[in-house]
N, C-alpha and C positions, 0 to 999 in steps of 0.2 A: 412749739408748733410741730405738728405731725410731719414726719418725713416719709415720703413714698419711696419704696425700694424697687430697683430694677437692676438686672444683671448687665444689660446692654442699653446704653443711652445714645441715641443718634440725634444730633441737633442739625436739622435740615432735612427737607422732605422732597428733594428733587432727584436728579439722576443718580448722584453718588449715594445719597442716603437710602434710596430704594434698592439699589444694587447691593449695598452692604447688608440691608435687612434680609434680602433673599439669600445671600451667601451664608449669613448666620444661620438661617433656618435650614439650610442644607446639612449643616453639621450639628446643630443644636435645636431640637424642636420643643424643648421644655423651658429653657432659660428665658426669664422675663425680658421683654424687648419693648422699649419705648422710643417713639419718634416725636420730637417737639418741632413745631413749625410756626413761625410768626405769620404765615399766610393761612387764611381760613379754608383752603381747598385741599382735597386729596391731591396727590402728586400729579402734575400736569407737565406737558412738553412746552418749554419756553420757545422752542423753535416754531411752534404753531401759533404763537400769540399774534403775529401779523395777519394770519388767516382768520383769526377771530375778528379782528378789526375790519377786514374786508367782507365778512359775512360768509366766508367759505367753510367755516366750521363753528360749532357752538362750544360752550364750556365743556359739556360732556365729551365731545370729540377730541378735546385737548388732553384728556386724562391719560396718564401713562399705564395705568392698570385698571382692572375691572373694579366695580363698586364694592365687591366683597373681598378685595385683596387683603385689607388689614385684618378683617375677621378671620379669614381662612388661614392666615399666617400667624394668628395670635399676637398681633402687634397692637400695642396701646398707643394710638395716635392722639396727640394733643395739638389740634389745629388752633390757629389764632392765639397762640401763647408765645411768650418770649423769654428766653433765658437771659438774665442780665448780669449774672455773676457766677463764677466757678470757684469753689472752695476746694482746691486741689489736695490740701493736706487731709481733708476729711472725705474726699470723693463725693462732693455734694454740689448740685447745680441749683441755683436760686432763680425762681421765676419772677416775672415782673409783679405778679400779684402776691408775692411773698412765699408761695408754695416751694417746698424743698424736695428734690429728688436725689436720692443717693444711687450711686452706680459702681460697677466693678470695671467696666470698659466703656470708654467714651469715644465717639466719632464726631469730629467737627466737619460737617458738610454744609457750612454756612454760606457758601457762594461768594458773590461779590456785591459791593455797593456801587450804584451808578456814579460815574464821574460827573460832577457839576462844577464847572470852573467859576471863578469869581467874576461877577459882572454886576453892574448897577441894574436895579429894577427887577430882581428875582422874586419880589413880593407880589408881582402882578398875577391876576388870573389868566389862565391860558398857557401856563408853562408846565410841561410834562417830561418825565423820563420814559424809557421804553424797554424795561427789563422784566416786568412782572405782568401778570394777567390783570391786576388792578389798574396798572398804568393804562393799558389799552381800553379797558372798560371806561375809565375816566375820560380818555380821549374820545371814545365813541359818543359819550353823553354830551361832550362839549362841541362836537363838530357842526351842529346846527348853526348856520350863519357864518361859518368859517369859509372864506374863499381862498385865502393864501396862507401858507404855513412856511416857516423856516425850520429846517432840521440842522442842528449842529452835529457834525460828525459824518465823515465819508467812509467809515469802516463798515463792518458787517451789520451792526445794529442800526446805524444811520441809514444804510442803503435799504435794509428791510423796512424800516419805518417809512422811508420815502416811497417805496413801491406801494405799500399799503395805502398811504394817503392819496397817491395818484389814482389808485383804483377806486377810491371814494370820491373822486372828482375834485380834489383839492390841488391847487397850483402850488408847487413846492420849489423852494430854493434851498440847496444844500450848501452849508458853509463848512469847509474843511481846512484845518490848519496846515496839513501837508500840501505838497504841490500837485497831488493827484489823488483820485479816488482809490479806495482799497489798497493804499500804498504799502500797508504792512504785509499783505498776502499776495500781491501781484507785482509783476515787473511793469516797466513803462508801456510796453506794447499792449499788454492785457488791460492795464488801467485805461489806456486810450480807447480801447474797444468798449469798455464799460461806460466811459463818459459819453461816447457817441451814441450808444444804445439808450442811455438815460436822456440825453438831449433830444433824441428822436421821439421819446415818450413825453416830452414837454417839461422835463426837469431843468431848472436853471442851476448852474454849478459855480460856486465861488471858492476856488482852491487858493491856498496860501493866505488865508484870512481867518480871523477870529471875530466873535461877537463881543463887543465891549459893554454894551448897555441895551436894556429893553425899555422902550418908550410906551407910555400910555398912562391914563389916570388910574383906573382900577384894573383894566384888562390890557392885554398886549395889543398894541397898535402898530408897532414897527420895531426893528432892531437896528442898531448902529454898529457898523464894522470898524475894524482898527484903522481903516483908511478914510473914515467919516462917511462912507456910503450908507445911506439909509434905505432899508428894505421894508416896505409896508407888509404887514401880516397880521392875522388875528390869532395865531397860535405859534408857539415855539416848542419844539421837541428837542431835548438835550439827549443825544444818543451817541456819545463819544466812546463809551466802553465802561468797564467796571474795574474796581480795585479790590483786592482780597479783603474780605470782611473779617478782620482780625480783632475787632473790638473786645471780644470776650477774653482773649489771652494777652492783650497788650500789657506790657510791664510785668508779665508773669515769667517764671523760669522755664519758658519753652522757647526753643530756638526759632526765631523769626527773622527773615530777611525781607524780600518784597512780599512773600507769602510765608505760610507756615512750612518750615523745612521738614520733610519726611524722608525716611529711608526706603529701601525697596520693599519693605513690608507695609508701607504706608504709615509707619509708626513715627510719632514725633519724638522729641528728645525726652518726653515723659513716657515711662514704661507702659502705661495703660491708656494712653491717649493717642488717637489716630486722626488723620485729616485726609481729605480728598477733594477733588473738584477745583473750582475757581479760587478757593482759599489756600490751596497747597502749592508748594514748589515741588514738582515731580521730575523724574528722570526723562530728559529729552535724548532719544537714542541717536539722533542725527548730530546734535551738538556735543553730546557726551557730558552734559552737565545738568544740574537741576534748575528749573525755572517755572514760572507760572504759565500754564498752557490752558487758557479758558475755553476748552471745546467740550462738546457733549460726550463723545466717545471716551475721552480721557477721564471725565468725571465718572462715567459708568464703570469702566474697567478698574479705575483706582478705588472706587467704592467697593467693588466686588472683592478685590484683593484685601482691602481693609477688613471687610466683614469676615472673610475666611480666617484671617489671622486673629481677629478678636475672639473667634470661636475656637481657637486652639491650633489652627493649622500653621504651617510655616511655608507660605507661598510668596514668591517674589513677583513684584510688578515688573514687567518687561519694558515698560516705558511707552511714551508716545511722542509725537511731535506735532507742530502746528499743521493741521490738515482740514481743509474745508471743501465740500462740494455743494454747489448752490446753483440756483437759477433765478436771476434777476431780470425782469422785463423780457423774459423769454430767452435770455442768453445763458447757456450752460457753462459753468466755470468749475474747475477743480485746481487746487493748489496744495502744496505740502512741502515741509522741510525748508531748506534754504533756497529761496527763489531769486535773491539778488546776491550773488557771491561777493564776499568781502575782499578777495584778492585773486591773483591770477593762478593760484594753485588749483583752482577748480576748472573743469572743462564744461563748456556749455554747448549743447546741441539744440538746434531749433528747426522747426518745419512750419512754414506759413502757407497753408493751402488756401483754396478759394473760400472755404467756410470754417476751416479748423486752424487753430494756432497751437503748436505744441513746443514745449521747452523742457529740456532735462538739464539738471545741474549734476555733474558727477565729480566725485573726489576719489582719486586712486581707483578709477573704474567702477566705483560703487555709487548708486543713486543717492544723492544728497538733497535733491529738491526737484520740483516739477511745477509747471503751469500748463493747464489745458483749457482751451476755449472751443466750444462747439461739441465735438465728440469727446466725452470724458470717460468712456468705458474702461480705458486702461488704468484709470486712477487708482482703483483699489488694489490691483495686482502690483503696480509699481510701488505703492505704499508698503506692501508686504516685502517686496524686494529691498526697499530702503531699510526696513526694520531688521531683516535677516542678513543684511550686508552682502547681498549676492554680487559676485564679480561679473560684470557685464562685458568684460574685455573682448570676447569673440562675437558678440552680437549687439553691442550697444547702438549701432547704427540703425538696427531694425526697431528699436524701441520707439522711435518717432516716425516710422515708415508710413507712408500714405498709399503706396502702390500695392497691388494684390500680392505680388511675389514676396515683398517685404513683410507684409502682414502674415502670410502663410508661414514664413520662416520664424517670425516672432512667436506665433502660436505654438509651433513645435518646440521652440526653446523654452517657453513658459511651461508647457506641459512637462518637459523633461525636468525643469527646475522644481516644479510642484511635486513631482513624484520621486525626487531624489532621496 
């Protein structure tokens, strides 16, 4: 069988893969570059798929780059294709249709697979995940006749799905295994504010529970919780989260823990293979260790560093940490780093105004985490302070100041820090 040759092979066509391709082209405008994606679309923003479901944007508006991006950058895009096997000894990727692609440098930007827990009745019609454009397109087609839906998962994906369904006029019940909503990224006070906002929007919330079974003949008619509560519904959305998609290198001689382990060059334990995004374990600059951090900016910057190094540079990834800014049901939220300190070696500062809640977590006078509700304007600056390890000893009190004099002092300190 004929083998197609390429210098750079990228498996995955989302944030990390696109950033890597752009970085490669900055340094090498002639080396052959191929992107393989098992989705049939040009690169799109997964953050925008809830807005597609609500009708706030169409498919074209979700796209990350212009229609001529691949042509202008001389990228051979293979959409709707799937790599099923890697032959590392011969540097060959085998496609599902048997096609072979040889490469010199490989980037694994394969993302994550949606988590679907075991439960009875998963063969029913009306069960969906919520991570890809095809998921929300399928939900959109199925919504006719749906009055009630159950969403499993009270994290970022589940809350996004819930808001989109509420906007479509569906009554939603959220089932979350943890004892509160958005528990992985918020503290108890912030979670409580989110739950109240969602309840005011008509959402029913069942925390501390799981779905054990799905009831119905051919289609979903209800779900049964672990306490035998039955919730009538015509649709079930499983939106718990994702796990690194490591199928391709499972059982291979590449270092894998929860995700693919990479160094600061985004290189795996194989000399010519790199990884980024939701599939990789990357450096967390707050915790000082490697872990899977499934956020969009991390995928983008990790992909860029990988691409530069694939093309011959020696550029190190400065790391990232869990950071999210979002607006659910009109409530602005920002969080980052360690929001629930594990011990009393951390200092916690809070300010709970009439409309704003602010919380800073400090370790040795350096910002280690934050939660903001309402006014989240300081989030980006504080993230950079966290990343740079800025000592806040002489002005930490102003970091959560609400009064005018405190904010003026903070702005002066931040300008001084930024220009140092």
